[in-house]
C-alpha positions in Angstrom: 18.1 -6.5 -9.1 15.8 -3.5 -9.5 17.4 -0.1 -9.7 16.5 2.9 -7.6 14.6 5.8 -9.1 12.8 6.2 -12.4 13.7 7.6 -15.8 12.4 11.1 -16.6 9.9 9.6 -19.1 8.1 7.8 -16.2 7.3 11.1 -14.5 6.4 12.8 -17.8 3.9 9.9 -18.5 2.3 10.3 -15.1 1.9 14.1 -15.6 0.4 13.6 -19.1 -2.1 11.1 -17.8 -3.0 13.4 -14.8 -3.6 16.4 -17.1 -5.7 14.3 -19.5 -7.9 13.3 -16.5 -8.0 16.9 -15.4 -9.4 17.9 -18.8 -12.0 15.2 -18.7 -13.1 16.2 -15.2 -12.8 20.0 -15.7 -10.2 20.6 -13.0 -7.6 23.4 -13.4 -5.2 22.4 -10.7 -4.4 19.4 -8.5 -3.2 20.3 -5.0 -1.0 17.6 -3.5 0.0 17.5 0.2 0.8 13.8 1.0 4.0 11.9 0.9 3.0 9.2 -1.5 1.4 11.4 -4.1 4.3 13.9 -3.8 6.7 11.0 -4.5 4.6 9.6 -7.3 4.6 12.9 -9.2 8.1 14.2 -8.3 10.3 11.3 -7.1 10.9 13.4 -3.9 12.0 11.0 -1.2 12.8 11.9 2.4 12.3 10.5 5.9 11.6 14.1 7.0 7.9 13.3 6.5 8.1 11.9 10.0 8.2 15.5 11.3 4.6 17.0 11.3 5.9 20.6 11.8 6.1 21.6 8.1 3.6 21.0 5.3 4.7 20.4 1.8 2.7 21.3 -1.3 2.7 20.4 -5.0 0.6 22.2 -7.6 -0.2 20.4 -10.8 -1.7 22.7 -13.4 -3.8 21.5 -16.3 -1.0 22.8 -18.6 2.7 23.0 -18.0 4.9 21.4 -15.3 4.3 20.8 -11.6 5.3 23.5 -9.1 6.6 22.7 -5.7 5.8 25.0 -2.7 7.9 23.8 0.2 9.7 24.8 3.4 13.1 26.2 2.7 14.8 23.3 4.4 13.7 21.1 1.5 15.0 23.3 -1.4 18.3 21.4 -2.0 16.6 18.0 -1.8 13.8 19.0 -4.2 16.3 20.3 -6.7 17.5 16.7 -7.0 14.2 15.8 -8.7 12.9 16.7 -12.1 10.9 19.6 -10.6 12.3 23.0 -11.8 9.8 25.5 -10.5 10.3 25.5 -6.7 8.9 28.1 -4.3 10.0 28.2 -0.6 9.1 29.9 2.6 11.1 30.1 5.9 9.5 27.4 8.2 8.4 26.9 10.9 6.2 30.0 10.6 3.0 29.1 12.4 1.2 32.4 11.6 1.7 31.8 7.8 2.9 28.2 7.1 3.2 28.8 3.3 -0.5 29.7 2.9 0.1 33.2 1.4 2.8 31.8 -0.9 0.7 28.9 -2.2 -2.3 31.2 -2.6 -0.2 33.6 -4.7 1.2 30.7 -6.9 -2.3 29.3 -7.5 -3.9 32.6 -8.3 -1.2 33.3 -10.9 -2.2 30.1 -12.9 -4.8 30.8 -15.6 -8.3 29.4 -14.8 -10.6 27.7 -17.3 -13.0 25.7 -15.0 -12.4 27.6 -11.8 -11.9 24.2 -10.0 -9.1 22.8 -7.8 -8.9 19.1 -7.0 -7.5 18.0 -3.6 -7.0 14.8 -1.6 -10.4 14.9 0.1 -11.9 11.4 -0.6 -11.6 7.8 0.3 -8.4 6.4 1.7 -6.9 9.9 1.7 -6.1 12.7 4.0 -4.8 16.3 3.8 -1.3 16.7 5.3 -1.8 20.3 6.4 -3.6 21.8 9.4 -7.3 21.9 8.8 -7.4 25.6 9.8 -4.8 26.4 7.1 -6.9 24.5 4.6 -9.9 26.7 5.4 -7.7 29.8 5.3 -6.4 28.8 1.9 -9.9 28.3 0.6 -10.8 31.8 1.8 -8.0 33.3 -0.2 -9.0 31.6 -3.5 -11.8 32.4 -5.9 -11.8 28.8 -7.2 -13.8 26.0 -5.7 -11.9 23.1 -4.1 -13.4 19.6 -4.8 -12.5 16.0 -4.1 -10.1 14.6 -6.7 -9.6 11.2 -5.1 -11.2 9.4 -8.1 -8.6 10.9 -10.5 -5.7 10.4 -8.1 -6.5 6.8 -7.4 -7.1 6.1 -11.1 -3.6 7.2 -11.8 -2.0 4.8 -9.3 -4.4 1.9 -9.8 -2.6 0.7 -12.9 1.2 0.3 -12.3 3.9 0.9 -14.9 6.3 -2.0 -15.7 9.0 0.0 -13.9 6.8 0.1 -10.8 6.0 -3.6 -11.0 9.8 -4.4 -11.2 10.3 -2.7 -7.8 7.3 -4.5 -6.3 8.5 -7.8 -7.7 11.9 -7.2 -6.2 10.6 -6.6 -2.7 8.3 -9.5 -3.0 11.2 -11.8 -3.8 13.2 -10.4 -0.9 10.4 -11.0 1.6 9.6 -14.5 0.1 13.2 -15.6 0.7 13.1 -14.2 4.2 9.9 -16.1 5.0 11.5 -19.3 3.7 14.5 -18.7 5.9 12.5 -17.7 9.0 12.2 -21.2 10.6 15.9 -21.5 10.7 16.1 -18.3 12.8 13.6 -19.4 15.5 15.0 -20.9 18.7 13.3 -22.4 21.7 12.3 -19.6 24.1 12.0 -17.0 21.5 9.2 -14.4 22.0 7.2 -12.6 19.3 9.5 -9.6 19.7 12.6 -11.8 19.3 11.3 -13.2 16.0 10.3 -9.8 14.7 13.8 -8.5 15.4 15.4 -11.4 13.7 13.2 -11.1 10.6 13.8 -7.4 10.3 17.5 -7.9 10.3 17.1 -10.7 7.7 14.9 -8.5 5.5 17.4 -5.6 5.6 20.3 -7.9 4.9 18.6 -9.2 1.8 18.0 -5.7 0.4 14.8 -4.3 1.9 15.0 -0.6 2.6 12.4 -0.4 5.4 10.0 -2.6 7.3 7.1 -0.3 8.3 4.7 -3.2 8.9 5.6 -6.5 10.6 2.9 -8.0 12.9 4.3 -11.2 14.5 1.5 -12.9 16.4 1.2 -16.3 18.1 -1.6 -18.2 19.8 -2.5 -21.7 20.8 -4.1 -23.5 17.8 -4.6 -20.2 16.0 -4.4 -16.4 16.4 -7.1 -14.0 17.6 -6.0 -11.0 15.5 -3.5 -10.1 12.8 -2.6 -6.4 13.3 -1.2 -5.9 16.8 2.5 -5.2 17.6 4.7 -8.2 18.7 4.7 -8.9 22.4 6.9 -10.7 24.9 4.8 -13.8 24.6 7.1 -16.9 24.3 6.2 -19.4 21.6 5.1 -22.9 22.8 4.4 -26.2 21.2 0.9 -26.2 19.7 1.0 -22.5 18.8 0.4 -21.0 15.4 2.8 -18.3 14.4 1.4 -15.6 12.0 3.8 -13.2 10.4 2.8 -10.5 7.9 5.1 -8.0 6.3 4.8 -4.7 4.5 8.4 -4.2 3.6 9.6 -1.7 1.0 12.1 -1.2 -1.8 12.5 2.3 -3.2 9.2 3.3 -1.7 7.2 0.3 -3.0 5.6 -2.3 -0.7 5.0 -6.0 -0.7 2.2 -7.1 1.6 1.7 -10.8 2.4 1.8 -13.2 5.3 2.9 -16.7 6.2 1.7 -19.1 8.8 3.8 -21.6 10.8 2.9 -24.3 13.3 5.2 -24.7 16.4 5.5 -28.4 16.7 2.8 -30.6 15.1 -0.3 -28.8 13.7 -3.7 -30.0 14.8 -6.1 -31.6 12.3 -8.3 -28.6 12.1 -5.4 -26.2 11.6 -4.2 -28.4 8.7 -7.6 -28.5 7.2 -8.3 -24.8 7.5 -4.8 -24.0 6.1 -5.5 -26.3 3.1 -8.9 -24.7 2.5 -7.3 -21.2 2.5 -4.5 -22.3 0.2 -7.1 -23.7 -2.3 -9.2 -20.6 -2.1 -6.2 -18.5 -3.0 -5.2 -20.8 -5.8 -8.7 -20.7 -7.3 -8.5 -16.9 -7.3 -5.1 -17.0 -8.9 -6.3 -19.3 -11.7 -9.5 -17.3 -12.5 -8.2 -13.7 -12.3 -7.8 -12.0 -15.6 -8.6 -8.7 -17.3 -12.3 -8.0 -17.4 -13.2 -10.1 -14.4 -15.3 -8.0 -11.8 -13.7 -8.0 -8.3 -16.9 -9.4 -6.8 -16.4 -12.5 -8.8 -12.8 -12.8 -7.5 -14.3 -12.5 -4.0 -17.0 -15.1 -4.8 -14.5 -17.7 -6.0 -12.7 -17.4 -2.7 -15.8 -17.4 -0.5 -17.2 -20.5 -2.2 -14.1 -22.4 -1.1 -14.5 -21.3 2.5 -18.2 -21.9 3.0 -18.1 -24.9 5.3 -16.0 -22.8 7.9 -17.9 -19.5 7.7 -20.0 -18.6 10.7 -23.6 -17.6 10.3 -22.7 -14.0 11.2 -19.9 -13.7 8.7 -19.4 -10.0 8.0 -18.5 -10.2 4.3 -15.1 -8.6 4.8 -12.7 -7.9 2.0 -10.4 -10.7 0.7 -7.6 -8.5 -0.7 -6.7 -5.1 -2.0 -4.3 -3.0 -4.1 -0.9 -1.9 -2.9 2.1 -0.1 -4.2 3.5 3.1 -2.7 1.2 2.3 0.3 0.6 -0.9 2.1 -3.0 -0.8 1.1 -4.5 1.0 -1.8 -7.8 0.7 -3.8 -9.4 -1.4 -5.0 -10.8 -3.6 -2.3 -11.8 -7.2 -3.2 -15.3 -7.2 -1.8 -18.6 -8.9 -2.5 -20.1 -5.7 -4.0 -17.2 -4.2 -5.9 -18.1 -4.2 -9.7 -14.7 -2.8 -10.8 -13.1 -5.0 -13.4 -9.6 -6.2 -13.3 -7.2 -4.5 -15.8 -3.6 -5.4 -16.9 -0.9 -4.1 -14.5 -3.2 -4.0 -11.5 -1.2 -5.2 -8.5 -3.2 -6.9 -5.8 -3.1 -9.0 -2.7 -5.3 -12.1 -2.4 -6.2 -12.5 1.2 -8.9 -15.0 2.3 -9.4 -15.5 6.0 -11.3 -17.8 8.3 -12.2 -17.5 12.0 -12.7 -21.3 12.3 -13.6 -21.3 16.0 -14.4 -18.3 18.2 -11.2 -16.3 18.7 -9.1 -18.5 16.4 -8.3 -17.5 12.8 -6.0 -18.1 9.9 -5.2 -15.8 7.0 -3.5 -16.6 3.7 -2.1 -14.0 1.4 -0.2 -13.8 -1.9 0.7 -10.9 -4.1 -0.2 -10.9 -7.9 -0.1 -8.6 -10.9 -2.8 -8.9 -13.6 -1.4 -9.6 -17.0 -3.1 -9.7 -20.5 -3.7 -13.5 -20.2 -4.1 -13.9 -16.5 -1.9 -13.6 -13.4 1.7 -13.3 -12.6 2.5 -14.4 -9.1 4.9 -11.9 -7.4 5.4 -13.8 -4.2 6.9 -17.3 -4.0 3.8 -19.5 -3.4 3.3 -20.6 0.1 3.7 -24.4 0.6 0.5 -26.5 0.3 0.9 -27.7 3.9 1.6 -25.5 6.8 5.3 -25.5 7.8 5.9 -27.1 11.2 8.8 -25.8 13.2 10.2 -28.2 15.8 
């Protein structure tokens, strides 16, 4: 079983790598506002992020240790982390929600490049009021630029300690998927199945289940992201279940497909094609391989089912502290695989209008190829009688 938390050396390594990238990119300070990057650099973990009332800030200087600038309600909790320099303000305070304090702290840090990097780029957002961001900019003499390339580079390659946590939640979810058919009864709705699986995941050691689409449809599903409904499963249905469950903040992200009763010939055929496409990607993935080639190996297995208007969507992505992270496995992504990248492989087919299947596994790239993090889905679709 994986343990909670990380050793101090893990955070020191993250800081060292961040400051090295800051030197290379001539950035004096990183300004962090979001839950996942706050947790990445500090270990700070709280469900209080669900409240939008109070912003939280972390300042990472090019030299020295990070500085937390947070609402006073979080002082005791932040003191449980390795962060020693903590500044607080009484919050809520709408007229000055920490802006004067964070401005003062930033202005006291020596400047070499006169640049601050922030979460302004792809797959990111600022967790602070936009008017406060503009107000903060007006109080600083330094320019604020997009630091997303640096921040994502840091999280793109996972440490072995991070991979242990991801591997642990993948095992929990794999076992839950294998057990799911035994939990389903005649007359169950999508919501019933979702509740049963959530209970099963928690009982096996998952901390949270932030993402659990449970979707059914006759002969296939029409979409893969919507909330479960009261639709009762019937013979001839396909049941699609996808989970982004977490352990100690780290996600798994994979799905499984089930047939209610006997699967049709076309469903069996499409399922097999998707399984083979995924297997081909597993076997070819290795350090140095461009992501577009990984996409190509999957698309080549699916060609006979692809419509003429196929949109060239992505067939997988990174994940870790978030359900989806860069990179995307797309037809035009030239990024090369590196050891300790953690990815989903996720080919999909809309085999008739409004009917689709998706197959997904989680992998980590190793020096000589791939380590499968999920228990491999069976070659034939599981039929639930």
